[in-house]
C-alpha positions as a printed Julia matrix, in Angstrom:
171×3 Matrix{Float64}:
 -125.09  127.54  -80.15
 -122.79  126.07  -77.6
 -121.09  122.74  -78.27
 -120.11  120.36  -75.57
 -116.78  118.66  -75.79
 -116.47  115.2   -74.41
 -113.39  113.96  -72.69
 -111.95  111.02  -74.7
 -111.85  108.35  -71.94
 -110.71  105.74  -74.45
 -107.35  107.52  -74.55
 -106.83  106.62  -70.88
 -107.45  102.92  -71.37
 -104.12  102.11  -73.03
 -101.88  103.87  -70.45
 -103.97  102.53  -67.55
 -103.88   98.97  -68.93
 -100.13   99.22  -69.54
  -99.53  100.46  -65.98
 -101.54   97.58  -64.52
  -99.7    95.05  -66.7
  -96.27   96.37  -65.72
  -97.08   96.4   -62.01
  -98.06   92.72  -62.25
  -94.76   91.84  -63.95
  -92.54   92.7   -60.98
  -90.38   89.87  -59.66
  -91.87   88.4   -56.54
  -90.85   85.45  -54.43
  -93.39   86.21  -51.72
  -95.0    83.11  -50.31
  -97.77   84.69  -48.23
 -100.36   84.34  -50.98
  -99.26   80.78  -51.76
 -100.22   78.86  -48.63
 -101.66   75.42  -49.28
 -103.33   72.81  -47.11
 -102.18   69.22  -46.73
 -103.6    67.08  -49.52
 -103.59   69.87  -52.13
 -101.4    69.69  -55.23
  -98.67   72.32  -55.01
  -97.04   73.37  -58.29
  -93.48   74.66  -57.81
  -91.55   75.1   -61.04
  -91.68   71.79  -62.91
  -92.46   69.87  -59.7
  -95.83   69.15  -58.14
  -95.71   68.41  -54.4
  -98.48   66.86  -52.33
  -98.15   66.68  -48.53
 -100.13   63.61  -47.54
  -99.67   63.08  -43.79
  -97.82   64.35  -40.74
  -96.94   62.35  -37.63
  -95.18   63.18  -34.35
  -92.83   60.63  -32.78
  -90.71   60.59  -29.64
  -88.17   58.23  -31.26
  -87.33   56.48  -34.54
  -86.42   52.84  -34.96
  -82.73   52.38  -35.55
  -80.24   49.69  -36.43
  -80.18   48.07  -33.0
  -80.8    51.34  -31.14
  -83.67   53.84  -31.31
  -82.87   57.34  -32.52
  -84.06   60.03  -30.08
  -84.69   63.68  -30.95
  -83.63   66.85  -29.18
  -87.31   67.93  -29.27
  -89.74   65.63  -31.14
  -89.6    64.07  -34.58
  -92.1    65.33  -37.11
  -92.45   62.92  -40.03
  -94.04   64.32  -43.18
  -95.17   61.96  -45.91
  -95.23   63.59  -49.35
  -95.19   62.86  -53.04
  -93.26   64.76  -55.7
  -94.09   64.57  -59.41
  -91.72   65.89  -62.07
  -93.81   67.42  -64.86
  -90.72   68.67  -66.7
  -88.7    67.12  -69.48
  -85.48   66.59  -67.51
  -84.43   64.95  -64.27
  -85.02   67.28  -61.3
  -83.15   67.52  -58.01
  -85.35   68.18  -54.98
  -83.71   70.52  -52.47
  -83.86   70.02  -48.73
  -87.12   71.35  -47.35
  -87.58   73.54  -44.3
  -90.24   74.11  -41.67
  -91.27   77.55  -40.47
  -93.03   78.27  -37.18
  -95.31   81.2   -36.28
  -92.24   83.26  -35.23
  -90.76   82.76  -38.75
  -87.94   80.59  -37.33
  -86.85   77.91  -39.79
  -85.8    74.32  -39.21
  -83.89   72.05  -41.61
  -84.57   68.37  -42.25
  -82.79   65.77  -40.12
  -79.69   64.76  -42.09
  -79.2    61.26  -40.7
  -82.07   58.83  -40.3
  -81.46   55.11  -39.82
  -83.97   52.3   -40.1
  -86.98   54.39  -41.16
  -88.82   52.8   -44.09
  -89.63   55.2   -46.96
  -87.2    57.92  -45.79
  -86.42   60.0   -48.89
  -82.83   60.72  -47.87
  -80.96   63.91  -48.66
  -80.17   63.43  -52.35
  -83.45   63.25  -54.22
  -83.64   63.0   -58.0
  -86.95   62.62  -59.83
  -86.99   61.53  -63.47
  -89.24   63.26  -66.01
  -92.92   62.23  -65.74
  -92.11   60.23  -62.58
  -93.47   60.45  -59.05
  -91.47   59.74  -55.9
  -93.05   59.46  -52.49
  -91.74   58.94  -49.01
  -91.07   60.56  -45.66
  -88.94   63.52  -44.6
  -88.03   64.08  -40.92
  -87.64   67.18  -38.75
  -86.52   67.5   -35.11
  -88.66   70.37  -33.8
  -90.69   71.45  -30.76
  -94.31   70.27  -30.92
  -96.49   72.87  -32.66
  -98.08   74.02  -35.9
  -95.74   74.72  -38.82
  -95.58   75.58  -42.48
  -93.5    73.4   -44.76
  -91.53   75.52  -47.23
  -91.16   73.85  -50.64
  -89.18   75.43  -53.47
  -87.82   74.69  -56.93
  -84.16   74.71  -55.85
  -83.1    77.78  -57.81
  -80.75   80.42  -56.35
  -81.94   82.29  -53.28
  -83.97   85.29  -54.39
  -85.04   83.78  -57.71
  -86.62   80.56  -56.47
  -90.32   79.82  -56.48
  -91.5    78.99  -52.97
  -94.79   77.75  -51.57
  -95.91   77.09  -48.0
  -97.98   74.15  -46.79
  -99.81   74.32  -43.48
  -98.86   71.5   -41.12
 -101.35   71.81  -38.26
 -100.63   70.34  -34.87
 -102.4    66.99  -34.79
 -101.24   64.11  -32.66
 -102.64   61.3   -34.78
 -102.26   57.76  -36.03
  -98.82   56.64  -37.3
  -97.92   57.01  -40.98
  -98.56   53.78  -42.81
  -95.51   52.53  -44.73
């Protein structure tokens, strides 16, 4: 009588499961799979961002004189909630176009209500909201938000900012 031997497939489960687990543990700061739409809550470290509105302007009100851009001003209204147990500093945010070129926030804005400024601290369990400003050519962008850690170890998310010439942001 001939006996059949079965291959013990259960012995493969542990090494296969371990290999899958280890491949998922690799350090990744890729943002391609973390693209959000305006209005969605965006968790980044202990912060939760929400991009509420975007508005294009050809000038900003100033103290006696309007501020004019090199290209056009893009105002982005957002809220930031600190879900951590300590005060958090919000880094400067950047915009990225389709060519992967990046643009920094405007560093000096005068006379714009609700401008968040450059030094932004959010207390634990608090929410801050306001406007950030970019001087960029008119187009669609992605706003890059991150947790402010060192380059290479930060958590980064992208928020689609579609081109929409719309109503002004309400203060």
